[in-house]
N, C-alpha and C positions, 0 to 999 in steps of 0.2 A: 563345534561352534566357534566362530571367530568374530571379533568386533574390530572394525576399522573406524578410527576417528577421522571423519571427513572434514568437518568444519574446523576453522582456525580459532573461532571464538567459543566461549563456554556454552554448552548446550543447555541453556536455561529452560527451554521449552520441552526438553526430554523427547525430542523427535528422533525417529529412526526409520530406516528402510530395511526390510528383512527379505531374504531370498534364500533359495536352496538350489544347488546343482551338484548332484551326486551320480557317479557311474560313468557315463559317456564323457569323453574328453571335451566334446563340444559344449556340454552343460557346464563343466568346470571352467572352460575358457570364456564362456558367456558371462559367468559370474565376474570374472576379471574385467571384462568389457563393461559390464554394468557398473562396477566400482569406478572404473575410469571415467564413465559418463557423469557419475555423481561428483567427482572432482572437477570435471570440466564445467559443470553448471554451478559450482561453488555451493553445494549443499551444506548447510550449517547444521549437521546432525551426525548420527552414527550409522554405520552400515553393519548389520548383523547378518552373518551368512553361515551356511552349512555346506561344505564342499567335500567332506570325507564320509559322513554317515548321516543317517536320519536322526532327528531329535530323539532324546531319550524317551522310551515308552511308546514311540510311534510304531504302529503296525506296518508290516511289509506291504509293498505297493500292491500286489495282487489281492491282498486281504482287504485293503481299504485304499484304493487309488487316490493319491493326492491328499491323504489325511494329514500329511506332514505340515500342511499350511496352518491348520488350527494350532498344532503343537508349537510352531514357530511363533505365532501370535502370543500364545500363553507364556512362552519363554521370555519374549520381549516385555510382556507385562510384568512377569516375575522380577525382571531386572530393573523395573521402575520406570520404563518408558511410558509416556502418556499418549503421544500421537504416533501411531504405527502404520506404516505404508508397506503393504506387500507388493513386490514387483517380481514377476517371473524372471528367471535368469536370462531369458531370451528377450527382455525388454531393455530399453535404454532411456535415459533422460536426455532430451535435446534442448530443453530450456529450463529455467529456474523452477524448482518444485514449490516455491513459496505459495503460489495460488492454490495448489493441491492441498497443502497443509492448512492453509486458511479455510478451505472448504471442510476439512476434517474437524477443525475446531468449531466452525460455525454450525455445522449440521450434525456433528457427532460421528459422521462417516462420510466416505466418498465412494460411490459406485459409478462406474462409467457406462455411457450409452453403448449399445451393441452396434457396431458399424455395419453389420450385415442384416439388421432388421429381423433377426430370427427370434423364435420363441422357445420357452421351456419345453413345450409339447413336441418340438422337433428333435430334442436331444435328451430324451429320458425314456427308459425302458418301461414295458407294461408292468413288470414286477415292482419297480420303484414307485410307479404311480399308485398301485394297489397298496403298497406299504404305507404311503402317506395320505391315503384317502382322497386321491384326486382322480378325476376322469381325464381322458385325453383332450376333450373339448375344453375343459377348464384350463388345462395346462397350455393349450394353444393360445389362450388369451393373456398369458403371463410372459413378459419379456424375458429372454435369456439374459442371465447376469454374468458378464465377463468376470472371471476370477484371475486373469493374468495380472491385473493390478487392482487393488482395493485397499482402502484405508479405514481404520477404526480408531476412535478416541476412547481411551480407557477411563476418561472422565465422564463419559456418556453412559447412562443407564441403558439406553436403547442399543448402543453398540456392544456393550458387554453382554446384554441379553442375546443379541444376534450371535455373538461368538460362542456363547454357551450352547445355544440350540444347534448351531451349525456343527459344533464339535460332537454333540450327541447323535445327530442324524447321520453323520459320517461313520459312526460306530455301530449302526443298527444292523450291519451285516448284509444289507440289501441296497440301500440308496447309493452308496459310493460305487459299489461293484456293478449294479444294474441287474444282479441275479443273486439268488440265494445259494446257488451252486458254487463250488470252489472253482477258481480260475487256475488252470493247470500250467499254461505257458503263454508266451507272447502272442502266438497266433490266435489263441482263444480270446485273449484280451482285445486284440485288434478286431476280431469278429464282433465283439460286443460294442467296442468303441465306435465302429462304423456300421453296425447293424448288417453285417454281411450275411447273405442268405437268410434274411429275416430272423437273425439270431435272437433279438430281444423284442421284436414287434413285427406283426404282419401289416401294420398300417404303413401305407406307402409314404406318408408324410414324415415318418420317423427316419432321421438320418443316422442316428447312433445314440450312444449314451455317454455323457460328458462328465460323469463322476462327481467332482467337487462343485461344478456349476449348477446342475439341477438341485443338489442339496442346498447350496447357498440361495438359489432362486426361490425355493420353497419356503425357507425360513424368512427371507426378506419380504416375500409376499404376505406371509402371515403377520409380520410386524409392520406392514405398511411402508417399508423402505423401498425406494425406487431408484433406478439408475438415473442420474441427472447431469453428470459431467461429460463435456465433449472434448476434454483435454487428451484423450487417448486415441491413437490411430494405429491401424495395422498396415505395415509397409506393403503387404501383398494385395491389399484391397484398393484397386485403382478407382473404384466408383466414389470413394470418399478419401481423397488424397490428403496428405499432410498440409495443414494450414498454419496461419500465424499464431493461432491459439493452441496448437498442438504442443504439449509439454512432454508426453511420454510416447515412445514409439515401440510397438510390438514388432520385433524383427526376428521372426522364427527362422532357424537354419535347418536344412534338411540333409546336410552332409557333415562329415567330421570337421572340416575346416569352416571357420566362421568369418564373416566379413569384418574387417577391422573398423573400429569406431571412426577413425578419420575418414575412411572411405564412405561410410554412411552419412557423416556430416557433410561431406563434399556433395553427395547426391542430393541431400535435403536442402542445403542452404545455397549451393552454387549451380550445380548441373540442372536440377529441375526448374528453379525459377528463372535463371538467367541464360541457360543454354537450351534445355529441352523444350520449354514453352516457345521461345522465339523460333526454334527449328520447326516446331509444329505449325506455327503461324505461317512461316515461309513455305513449307510444304503444301499447306492448304491453299495459299494464294497461288502457288505455282500450278497446282492441279486445276484450280478455277480458271487460271489464264489459259492453260492448255485446252480446257473444255470450251472456253470462249472462242479460241482460235479455230478449234475443230468445227464448232457450229457456224462460225463465219465462213469457213471454207466450204461447208456443205451448202449454206445459203447461196454463196457465190456460184458454186457449181450448178445449183438448181436454176438460178437465174440464167446462166449461160445456156443450159440445155433448153429451157423454155423459149429463149430468144431465137435459137438456131433451129428449132423444130419446124419442119416443112408445113406449109398451110394445107389444110384439108379442103378439097372442093367437092 
């Protein structure tokens, strides 16, 4: 674990961003990019991160996938931080985090709206549902809770209760893994994650099992905690593009090399609003002009043909 002091002033609010990137070079490099983004937006808090090993006591990934998130929260709490924001290593801050931490203080937590409109029922295994006393239909009515970014206030009874219950459910041997059986290798893990060959459900609506997300979603639903913030967007989801109120961007990378922060900023703040959109408008107008010209030519040709057609006697 390492602590980077991002803010120049005293961290009186005891705010921190926590994250983890262990193993692949892209994860470790993404952590560096995340830290750079915190500097860029002048975050007045600390950045706590794990880039070499999982937190002490945390189970291995195949035993409880993504269990490290609750362990990271507990470590930050142990260090005395009050307002804690988890950000996946593959996310970045593109604007000031002040409104996000204001939400954490005001509500005791911040959960973000799902950009894809998906539900818990689409991303949880049959065994995990049974373990938690839920039917598939009940789960289909519960919104999926994104865990790529989420904030908790350690001054809130509700948030502390959520963290405790989330930690317990992740350790029950079923909910995080999606199965009671041991996961032997990466291929089997992916079969569960994406429900390949109906590995975790025969229901056609089930897309896979998302480990920490269904666990967090179940607990949040029990406690009446709902996703409400629209400050998080996914760079890969064009249906809901980055807007002026977007503060955090999920920028997943699928190769070893990751996109530099400056390149992402250029795309978000210059290329998309000032170049890509005007280009799109011009292309659309050009296509419409071509269509109008084509229709005009067709009408002209039709009139010429009808005028020259011999009379019938």
